C-alpha positions in Angstrom: 13.6 -10.2 -8.3 10.5 -12.2 -9.4 9.6 -12.5 -13.0 6.4 -13.0 -14.9 5.7 -13.8 -18.5 3.3 -11.9 -20.9 2.3 -11.8 -24.5 1.4 -8.9 -26.6 -2.4 -8.4 -26.9 -4.6 -7.6 -29.9 -8.0 -8.0 -28.3 -9.3 -4.7 -26.9 -12.5 -3.4 -25.3 -15.4 -5.7 -24.3 -13.7 -8.5 -26.2 -11.2 -8.8 -23.2 -13.8 -10.8 -21.3 -12.9 -13.7 -23.5 -9.4 -13.6 -22.1 -10.8 -13.8 -18.5 -12.9 -16.7 -19.4 -9.7 -18.5 -20.4 -8.0 -17.7 -17.1 -6.1 -14.7 -18.5 -6.0 -11.1 -17.5 -5.5 -8.0 -19.9 -2.7 -5.5 -18.9 -0.8 -2.6 -20.3 2.9 -1.4 -19.9 4.0 2.2 -20.0 6.7 4.5 -18.7 10.4 5.0 -19.2 9.6 7.2 -22.4 8.3 4.2 -24.4 5.2 3.6 -26.2 2.4 1.8 -24.4 2.1 -2.0 -25.1 -1.1 -3.9 -24.6 -0.6 -7.3 -23.0 -2.2 -10.4 -21.6 -0.9 -12.8 -19.1 -2.1 -15.9 -17.0 -4.1 -14.8 -13.9 -2.6 -17.5 -11.6 0.9 -16.2 -12.5 0.0 -12.7 -11.8 -1.6 -13.5 -8.4 1.5 -15.4 -7.4 3.8 -12.6 -8.3 1.6 -9.9 -6.7 1.7 -11.8 -3.4 5.5 -11.6 -3.5 6.1 -8.2 -4.9 3.0 -6.1 -4.2 3.2 -2.6 -5.6 6.4 -1.6 -4.3 8.9 -4.3 -5.4 10.5 -4.7 -8.8 9.3 -7.3 -11.2 11.1 -8.6 -14.4 8.4 -8.6 -17.0 9.1 -11.0 -20.0 7.6 -10.2 -23.3 8.8 -12.8 -25.6 12.7 -12.1 -25.5 12.1 -8.5 -24.3 12.8 -8.2 -20.6 11.7 -5.1 -18.7 12.0 -3.9 -15.1 8.6 -2.9 -13.9 6.3 -2.1 -10.9 2.8 -3.3 -10.6 1.4 0.2 -10.6 -2.3 -0.3 -10.5 -4.7 -3.3 -10.2 -8.3 -2.8 -11.2 -10.6 -5.2 -9.4 -14.1 -6.5 -9.6 -16.0 -4.6 -6.9 -17.9 -7.6 -5.9 -15.6 -10.6 -6.4 -12.4 -8.6 -5.7 -10.7 -10.5 -8.6 -8.1 -8.6 -10.8 -9.7 -7.2 -14.1 -6.8 -5.2 -15.5 -3.1 -4.6 -14.6 -0.9 -1.5 -15.2 2.8 -2.1 -15.2 5.1 0.9 -15.0 8.4 0.5 -16.5 11.2 2.2 -14.6 14.7 3.4 -15.4 17.3 1.8 -13.0 19.4 5.0 -12.8 16.5 7.3 -11.8 14.9 7.6 -8.3 11.2 7.0 -8.2 8.4 7.6 -5.6 6.2 4.8 -4.3 3.9 3.8 -1.5 5.4 1.1 0.8 3.5 -0.8 3.4 4.2 -0.7 7.1 4.7 -4.0 8.9 4.1 -3.7 12.6 6.3 -6.1 14.7 6.9 -6.8 18.3 4.7 -6.2 21.4 4.1 -2.9 23.1 4.8 -2.9 26.9 2.3 -0.2 27.2 -0.5 -2.5 25.9 0.8 -5.6 27.7 1.4 -4.0 31.2 -1.1 -1.1 31.2 -4.0 -2.3 29.1 -3.3 0.6 26.5 -5.1 0.7 23.2 -2.7 0.5 20.2 -3.9 2.7 17.4 -2.4 2.2 14.0 -2.8 5.5 12.3 -0.9 4.7 9.0 -0.4 1.5 7.0 1.8 3.0 4.2 4.1 5.8 3.8 5.6 7.5 0.6 9.2 7.0 -0.2 11.8 7.8 -2.8 14.6 5.5 -4.0 16.3 3.9 -6.8 14.4 1.1 -8.1 16.9 -1.5 -6.9 16.5 -0.1 -3.5 12.8 -0.2 -3.1 11.7 -2.3 0.0 8.8 -4.5 0.0 7.7 -3.2 3.3 9.2 -1.1 6.2 9.0 -2.6 9.7 7.7 -0.7 12.7 9.0 -1.9 16.0 6.1 -1.3 18.6 8.2 -2.7 21.5 9.5 0.9 21.9 6.1 1.9 23.1 6.5 1.5 26.8 4.1 4.0 28.2 0.6 5.2 27.7 0.4 8.1 25.1 3.8 7.0 23.6 3.9 7.3 19.8 6.0 6.7 16.8 6.3 9.1 13.9 7.8 8.7 10.4 11.1 10.1 11.8 11.3 7.1 14.1 11.3 4.6 11.3 14.6 2.8 10.5 14.7 3.1 6.6 16.9 0.9 4.5 20.0 2.5 2.9 19.1 4.6 -0.1 15.5 5.1 0.9 14.2 8.6 1.6 10.8 9.3 3.4 8.5 11.7 1.5 5.8 11.5 4.1 6.1 14.4 6.6 8.6 13.2 9.2 6.3 14.4 12.1 3.3 12.5 10.8 2.2 10.1 13.5 2.0 6.3 12.5 1.1 4.6 15.7 0.1 5.6 19.2 -1.0 4.0 22.5 -4.0 5.5 24.1 -5.2 5.1 27.6 -7.6 2.2 28.3 -11.4 3.0 28.3 -13.7 2.5 31.3 -16.9 0.5 30.7 -18.9 3.8 30.6 -16.7 5.3 28.0 -16.8 2.1 25.9 -20.7 2.0 26.1 -20.7 5.7 25.2 -18.5 5.0 22.0 -20.7 2.1 21.0 -23.8 4.3 21.1 -22.2 7.2 19.2 -20.1 5.2 16.8 -22.3 5.8 13.6 -21.9 9.6 14.2 -18.3 9.5 15.1 -17.5 7.6 11.8 -18.1 11.0 9.9 -16.1 13.1 12.3 -12.4 13.9 12.3 -10.0 13.5 15.2 -7.2 15.7 16.2 -3.6 14.4 16.5 -0.3 15.9 17.7 0.7 18.6 15.2 -2.8 19.6 14.2 -3.2 17.1 11.5 -6.6 15.4 11.2 -7.3 11.8 10.5 -10.6 10.2 9.6 -12.0 8.2 12.4 -13.4 4.8 11.1 -16.0 3.9 13.8 -15.3 3.3 17.4 -11.7 2.6 18.5 -11.1 -0.5 20.6 -7.9 -2.4 21.4 -6.2 -3.6 18.1 -8.5 -1.6 15.7 -6.6 0.2 13.1 -7.1 3.7 11.7 -5.7 4.0 8.0 -4.6 7.0 6.3 -2.9 6.1 3.1 -0.5 8.4 1.4 -1.2 9.0 -2.3 1.7 8.6 -4.7 1.9 10.5 -7.9 0.8 8.6 -11.0 2.5 9.1 -14.4 0.6 10.4 -17.2 -0.6 7.6 -19.4 -0.5 7.8 -23.3 -3.2 5.5 -24.1 -6.6 4.4 -22.5 -6.6 1.0 -20.9 -8.7 -1.6 -22.6 
């Protein structure tokens, strides 16, 4: 488990900009039935830990001599520079299962793409799971080498989950599919209609609809994240 140090924070509101000028970032910790605590920590330390843990791996948060097991629950970012502006840490109880979104990591090579020119469409990049905090995986691997023929697909049911991890996303939800290759005429037609298609929805097996983000070409990914429940906060962030 990675760890990060933080200090209790007195500065609130607009004055937190002074923290950012010093290379620090405001944060708050809540959860586990405890009172919210305002914090500040070094931005470079947070970015290092976030690269390793993401939002689904446990982090040991050190506040002086107090050590707590937390998840990086939410990261507010600057819409232009994409720099973190505020961090929410969620403290968890180690004996109680929690829900979390975990990233999917696609590995291997699809024979259907390699041999038949199929188009690999990644429908999902995350799924929702439930597990004890100690069992939360950083990511779940999706082996696309099993996709040997055109129109082959993998669903949540096909994923190999670590011990102690339960999928909450519907088991028949499609996560990746290999579509037949397009002709030059079809590709040209897609290019001409791409702006309109971006607003449409496409049907997949089981009657579920996914948003179509522009034209689909080989290797283009369609994302439909699953939203995890957020705990009720006791205080407003500052």
